[in-house]
C-alpha positions in Angstrom: 0.0 0.0 0.0 1.2 3.6 -0.6 2.1 5.5 2.6 -1.4 6.9 3.1 -3.3 3.9 1.7 -5.6 2.7 4.5 -6.7 -0.9 5.1 -10.2 -1.2 3.7 -12.6 -3.5 5.5 -15.0 -4.7 2.9 -17.4 -6.7 5.0 -17.5 -8.8 8.1 -19.6 -10.6 10.7 -19.3 -12.2 14.1 -21.2 -14.9 15.8 -23.2 -14.3 19.0 -20.8 -14.8 21.9 -21.8 -17.9 24.0 -20.8 -18.4 27.6 -18.5 -21.4 28.2 -20.6 -24.5 28.6 -23.5 -22.6 26.9 -24.9 -22.3 23.5 -21.8 -23.2 21.5 -20.4 -25.9 24.0 -20.8 -28.7 21.4 -19.2 -26.7 18.5 -15.5 -27.0 18.1 -13.6 -23.8 17.2 -12.8 -24.9 13.7 -16.5 -25.5 12.9 -17.5 -22.3 14.6 -15.1 -20.3 12.5 -15.8 -22.2 9.3 -19.6 -21.7 9.6 -19.1 -18.0 10.1 -16.5 -17.5 7.3 -18.7 -19.4 4.8 -21.4 -16.7 5.4 -19.0 -13.8 5.2 -17.8 -15.1 1.9 -21.3 -15.6 0.6 -22.3 -12.0 1.5 -19.1 -10.4 0.3 -18.9 -8.5 -3.0 -15.4 -10.0 -3.3 -15.0 -13.3 -5.3 -13.7 -15.9 -2.9 -11.3 -17.1 -5.7 -9.5 -13.7 -5.4 -8.5 -14.1 -1.7 -4.7 -14.3 -1.4 -4.2 -15.0 2.3 -6.1 -16.0 5.4 -4.9 -14.8 8.8 -7.0 -15.8 11.9 -6.3 -15.3 15.6 -6.7 -18.1 18.1 -5.2 -18.6 21.5 -6.1 -22.1 22.8 -4.9 -23.9 19.5 -7.0 -27.1 19.6 -5.0 -30.2 19.2 -7.3 -31.7 16.6 -7.1 -28.6 14.3 -3.4 -27.6 14.1 -3.1 -24.3 12.3 -6.8 -23.7 12.8 -6.9 -20.9 10.2 -6.1 -23.4 7.5 -8.7 -25.8 8.7 -11.3 -23.1 8.8 -10.4 -21.8 5.4 -10.8 -25.3 3.8 -14.0 -26.1 5.7 -15.4 -22.8 4.6 -14.8 -23.7 1.0 -11.8 -21.6 0.1 -9.6 -23.0 -2.6 -6.7 -25.2 -1.5 -4.2 -23.0 -3.2 -4.9 -20.1 -0.8 -2.5 -20.1 2.2 -3.6 -19.6 5.7 -1.8 -18.8 9.0 -2.9 -18.8 12.6 -1.7 -15.7 14.5 -1.4 -15.5 18.3 -0.9 -12.4 20.5 -3.0 -13.6 23.5 -6.1 -11.4 23.9 -5.1 -9.3 20.8 -5.0 -12.3 18.4 -8.0 -11.0 16.5 -6.3 -7.6 16.2 -3.0 -9.3 15.2 -4.8 -10.9 12.3 -5.7 -7.4 11.0 -2.2 -5.9 11.5 -0.6 -9.0 9.9 -2.8 -8.4 6.8 -2.0 -4.7 6.9 1.7 -5.5 6.8 1.4 -8.1 4.1 -0.7 -5.8 1.9 1.6 -2.8 2.5 4.6 -5.0 1.6 2.8 -6.1 -1.6 3.0 -9.7 -0.4 -0.8 -10.1 -0.5 -3.8 -8.3 -1.9 -7.1 -9.6 -0.4 -7.1 -11.2 3.0 -9.5 -12.9 5.3 -8.9 -11.8 8.9 -10.6 -12.3 12.3 -10.4 -14.8 15.1 -12.1 -17.7 16.9 -12.1 -19.2 20.3 -14.0 -22.1 21.9 -13.2 -21.7 25.6 -15.8 -24.4 26.3 -13.5 -26.9 24.7 -10.2 -26.0 26.3 -9.3 -29.3 27.9 -8.4 -30.5 31.3 -4.9 -32.0 31.3 -3.3 -34.9 33.0 -0.7 -33.8 35.6 2.9 -35.1 35.5 2.2 -38.1 37.8 -0.7 -39.3 35.7 1.3 -38.8 32.5 4.3 -40.8 33.8 1.9 -43.6 35.0 0.4 -44.0 31.5 3.8 -43.7 29.8 5.2 -46.6 32.0 2.0 -48.6 31.5 2.3 -48.3 27.7 5.8 -49.7 27.7 5.0 -52.8 29.7 4.5 -56.0 27.7 3.0 -58.7 29.9 -0.4 -58.5 31.6 1.2 -59.4 34.9 3.6 -56.4 34.7 0.7 -54.1 33.8 -1.4 -55.3 36.7 1.5 -54.9 39.1 2.1 -51.4 37.8 -1.6 -50.5 38.3 -1.1 -51.1 42.0 1.1 -48.0 42.0 -1.8 -45.8 41.0 -2.8 -43.2 43.5 -6.1 -41.1 43.4 -4.0 -37.9 43.5 -2.8 -38.7 40.0 -6.2 -37.8 38.8 -5.9 -34.2 39.9 -6.2 -32.3 36.6 -4.5 -29.3 35.3 -7.2 -26.8 34.3 -6.3 -25.7 30.8 -8.3 -22.4 31.0 -6.7 -21.4 34.3 -3.2 -22.3 33.0 -3.7 -20.2 29.9 -4.9 -17.2 32.0 -1.8 -17.3 34.2 1.2 -15.3 33.2 4.3 -17.6 33.5 6.7 -14.7 34.2 4.9 -13.0 37.0 3.0 -16.2 38.0 -0.2 -14.2 38.4 -3.5 -15.2 37.0 -5.1 -12.3 35.1 -7.5 -11.5 37.9 -4.7 -10.7 40.2 -3.2 -8.2 37.7 -6.6 -6.5 37.9 -6.3 -6.5 41.7 -2.9 -4.8 41.3 -4.5 -2.0 39.3 -7.4 -1.6 41.8 -4.8 -1.0 44.5 -2.6 1.2 42.4 -5.5 3.5 41.3 -7.5 3.1 44.6 -10.5 1.6 42.8 -13.2 0.4 45.2 -15.4 -2.6 44.9 -18.4 -0.3 44.6 -16.9 1.5 41.6 -16.2 -1.8 39.9 -19.7 -3.2 40.4 -21.2 0.0 39.2 -19.1 -0.2 36.0 -20.1 -3.8 35.5 -23.8 -2.9 35.9 -23.4 -0.1 33.4 -21.9 -2.5 30.8 -24.9 -4.9 31.1 -27.3 -2.0 31.0 -25.8 -0.5 27.8 -25.5 -3.9 26.1 -29.1 -4.8 27.0 -30.3 -1.4 25.6 -28.3 -1.9 22.5 -29.8 -5.4 22.1 -33.3 -4.0 22.5 -32.6 -1.5 19.7 -31.1 -4.2 17.5 -27.8 -2.4 17.5 -25.8 -5.6 17.0 -27.9 -7.0 14.1 -25.7 -5.6 11.4 -22.5 -7.2 12.8 -23.9 -10.5 14.2 -24.8 -13.5 12.2 -27.1 -16.3 13.4 -25.8 -19.9 13.3 -27.6 -23.2 13.8 -26.7 -25.4 16.8 -25.1 -28.8 16.0 -28.5 -30.5 15.9 -29.9 -27.9 13.5 -32.9 -27.5 15.8 -32.1 -24.0 17.2 -30.8 -20.8 15.6 -28.2 -19.2 17.8 -27.8 -15.4 17.4 -27.6 -13.8 20.8 -24.7 -12.7 23.1 -25.4 -15.2 25.9 -23.9 -13.3 28.8 -25.9 -10.0 28.6 -28.0 -9.8 31.8 -30.8 -7.3 31.5 -31.8 -8.1 35.1 -28.3 -7.4 36.5 -28.3 -5.3 39.7 -25.9 -3.8 42.2 -27.6 -6.0 44.9 -26.8 -9.2 42.9 -23.2 -8.0 42.1 -22.7 -7.1 45.7 -23.4 -10.6 46.9 -20.5 -12.1 44.9 -17.3 -12.8 46.8 -13.9 -11.8 45.6 -12.6 -14.5 43.3 -8.9 -14.1 43.0 -7.9 -12.5 46.3 -10.4 -14.1 48.6 -9.4 -12.1 51.7 -8.7 -8.6 50.6 -9.7 -8.5 46.9 -12.4 -6.6 45.1 -12.5 -8.4 41.7 -15.4 -10.8 41.3 -16.8 -12.9 38.6 -19.5 -10.2 38.3 -17.1 -7.3 37.6 -14.8 -9.3 35.3 -15.5 -10.6 31.8 -16.8 -14.2 31.4 -15.2 -17.1 29.6 -16.7 -17.4 26.1 -17.0 -19.0 22.7 -17.2 -16.9 19.5 -15.8 -16.0 16.1 -15.3 -13.0 13.9 -14.4 -12.9 10.2 -13.7 -9.9 7.8 -12.4 -9.4 4.3 -9.8 -6.6 3.9 -7.7 -5.1 1.1 -5.9 -1.8 0.4 -8.1 1.3 0.1 -6.7 1.9 -3.4 -7.6 -1.6 -4.5 -11.1 -1.2 -3.2 -11.5 2.0 -5.2 -10.1 0.3 -8.3 -12.6 -2.5 -7.9 -15.5 -0.1 -7.3 -16.2 -1.5 -3.9 -17.8 0.3 -0.9 -16.0 -0.7 2.3 -17.7 -0.5 5.6 -14.6 1.3 7.0 -10.9 1.6 7.3 -7.9 1.0 9.5 -5.9 4.2 9.5 -3.0 3.0 11.7 -2.2 0.9 14.8 0.4 0.3 17.5 1.3 -2.3 20.1 3.3 -1.6 23.3 4.7 -3.6 26.2 4.7 -3.0 29.9 5.1 -5.0 33.1 3.1 -8.2 33.1 1.8 -7.4 36.6 0.1 -4.3 35.2 -1.0 -5.7 31.9 -4.4 -4.1 32.2 -2.8 -0.7 31.4 -1.8 -2.0 27.9 -4.4 0.2 26.2 -2.9 3.3 27.6 0.7 2.4 26.6 -0.4 1.3 23.1 -2.5 4.4 22.6 0.4 6.6 23.8 2.6 4.9 21.1 -0.1 5.4 18.5 -0.6 9.1 19.2 3.2 9.7 19.1 3.2 7.9 15.7 0.2 9.7 14.2 -0.3 13.0 16.1 -3.8 12.2 17.1 -5.2 12.9 20.5 -8.2 11.6 22.5 -10.3 14.6 21.2 -10.0 13.3 17.7 -12.1 10.2 18.4 -15.9 10.0 18.4 -16.0 6.5 19.9 -13.6 4.7 22.2 -13.6 1.0 22.8 -11.5 -0.3 25.7 -11.9 -4.1 26.1 -13.5 -4.9 29.4 -11.3 -7.7 30.7 -12.1 -6.4 34.2 -14.0 -3.3 35.4 -11.0 -2.4 37.5 -8.8 -2.5 34.4 -11.0 -0.1 32.4 -11.3 2.3 35.3 -7.6 2.2 35.8 -7.1 3.0 32.1 -9.4 6.0 32.3 -7.4 7.3 35.3 -4.1 6.5 33.7 -5.0 8.5 30.5 -5.4 11.5 32.8 -2.4 10.7 35.0 -0.1 10.4 32.0 -1.4 13.7 30.5 -3.3 12.2 27.6 -6.7 13.7 28.6 -10.0 12.6 29.9 -12.2 10.1 28.1 -15.8 11.4 27.8 -18.1 8.9 29.3 -20.6 9.1 26.4 -17.8 7.9 24.0 -16.6 4.9 26.0 -18.0 1.4 25.2 -21.3 2.9 24.2 -23.0 -0.5 23.7 -21.3 -2.2 26.7 -18.2 -4.3 26.5 -16.8 -7.7 27.3 -18.2 -7.8 30.9 -21.6 -8.1 29.2 -20.9 -9.3 25.7 -18.1 -11.8 26.5 -14.4 -12.2 25.7 -13.6 -15.2 23.5 -9.9 -14.4 23.6 -8.9 -15.2 20.0 -11.8 -13.2 18.5 -12.3 -10.1 20.7 -9.7 -7.9 19.1 -11.4 -8.3 15.7 -14.8 -7.8 17.4 -13.8 -4.4 18.8 -12.9 -3.2 15.3 -16.1 -4.6 13.7 -18.3 -3.1 16.5 -16.6 0.2 16.3 -17.1 0.4 12.5 -20.8 -0.3 12.7 -21.3 2.1 15.6 -19.6 4.8 13.6 -22.0 4.2 10.8 -25.1 4.2 13.1 -24.0 7.4 14.8 -22.8 9.0 11.5 -19.4 9.7 13.1 -15.9 9.6 11.6 -13.3 8.0 13.9 -13.0 5.4 16.7 -10.2 4.1 18.9 -10.2 0.4 19.5 -7.9 -0.8 22.2 -7.4 -3.8 24.5 -5.0 -5.1 27.1 -3.0 -8.3 26.4 -2.0 -11.0 28.8 1.7 -11.0 29.4 2.0 -7.2 29.6 1.1 -5.7 26.2 -1.5 -3.4 24.7 -2.9 -2.9 21.2 -4.6 0.2 19.8 -6.2 0.7 16.3 -7.5 3.8 14.6 -10.8 2.8 12.9 -12.4 5.2 10.4 -15.8 5.2 8.8 -16.5 5.0 5.2 -17.5 8.4 3.8 
C-alpha cells in the first residue's frame, strides 16, 4: 500500500458470543469459524477465488485442528491454493490478524485477506498432571499382563488431579499471576473500590441490554444453527438485562479471597465466538468499485510489566498518538476491552495521569463491553474493530479508537475510520 493507503474492511460478521458451557459448547472452534466464514464469503462482493491469504487469531490452539486458520479456510470452501496462517498475541490475536494483513498488503505480499479470530473456551481441555502422564507412559511400555497389573497397584487417586487448561492459559508464566490478580494490582494502584467496579459492570450490562433491544448488533452479528440444526443461535449469551448492584454485591472476591475486590461479576466471562472480515488496500477497493464498511488508518502495540498488563491500552494508545499525532479529542467512539472493570477504570485514570486527557463517558464502550458481551480471547480484538465500525455508521461519526490489554504485559490500539 502507498504510505497513506488505509486498510479497507469490505465486509465482516461475528457470531453471537456464547458463555463457556453454553450455546456453543458442542461446537469446536474450527467448525464455529468455518460456519461464520462461509457466510462472510457468501455475503461479500469479493469473489472468494481472489482471496490471497487467510490470517485468523486463536489462543487455545485445539489439538485436533493444528493451524486452525487453514482448517477453517478449507472447511469454509476456500480454494486449497490459498495459504492460511494462525496468529497469536493472546487477547489481541484477533487484532493481530488485522495488523498482519495490513503489513502483508503494505509490503505487496498479499492483496485480499480474510482476517478475524475464533475461540472455543468451552472446549479448552483438562490436562493430566505429570504423575498421571508418567503412570500412563510406563504402562504403555510394559508388555505382559502381569507387569501391567503390578504397575496398576502403584496408582494413587491424586494422580487424577487435573491441570485446568483455562486457568493455566490465563496465568502469566513470568509473574506467576492469574489475570484477575493483575486487575487487583490496578485496583490497589489506582484506589478503585469494589463499589466502583460493580457500578461499572452494571453499566456494561445496561448498555448492552439497551443496544440489544434496539437491534444495535444486528448488522454485525450472524445467526448460526446449533449442531443439531434445531435451534438458531444469534444472541450474546452473557448479557443480563436483570443485573443489579444488589446481585453484584453478593458475589465474593474470586482471585484474592481475603482482601480482593475483583469478582466474577465485575470481570469478563469465559466465552466461545468467532469474527471474520475481508480486507484489502483502500486503493484496490476503489479500483474494484467496492464500498468498504470502514478503514484501519493505523495501529500500534506496546509492552509493559506483566503485573500491570491491564494498562496496555494506555501504553499502546500513547505509542499510537506519538506515531500519528492524534489525541483523544480526535475520536468520536472509544472501545477499551473490558477484561475487568478495575482495568478499564484504571485505564481511564491513567490516561489522565499520563497527560493524555479525559475520556468522555458518552464515548466509551457505548454498547457495553466484554463484561456483558463476552471475551472469546482469540476473537475479541477483531470484534472491537467490527463493533466500532458499525457504531460509527449508526451514529454517523468519523473515527474510533479500538484498544485492549494483552495478557503477558502488552496493549494494542487501532484507529478505525468510517467509510465516507
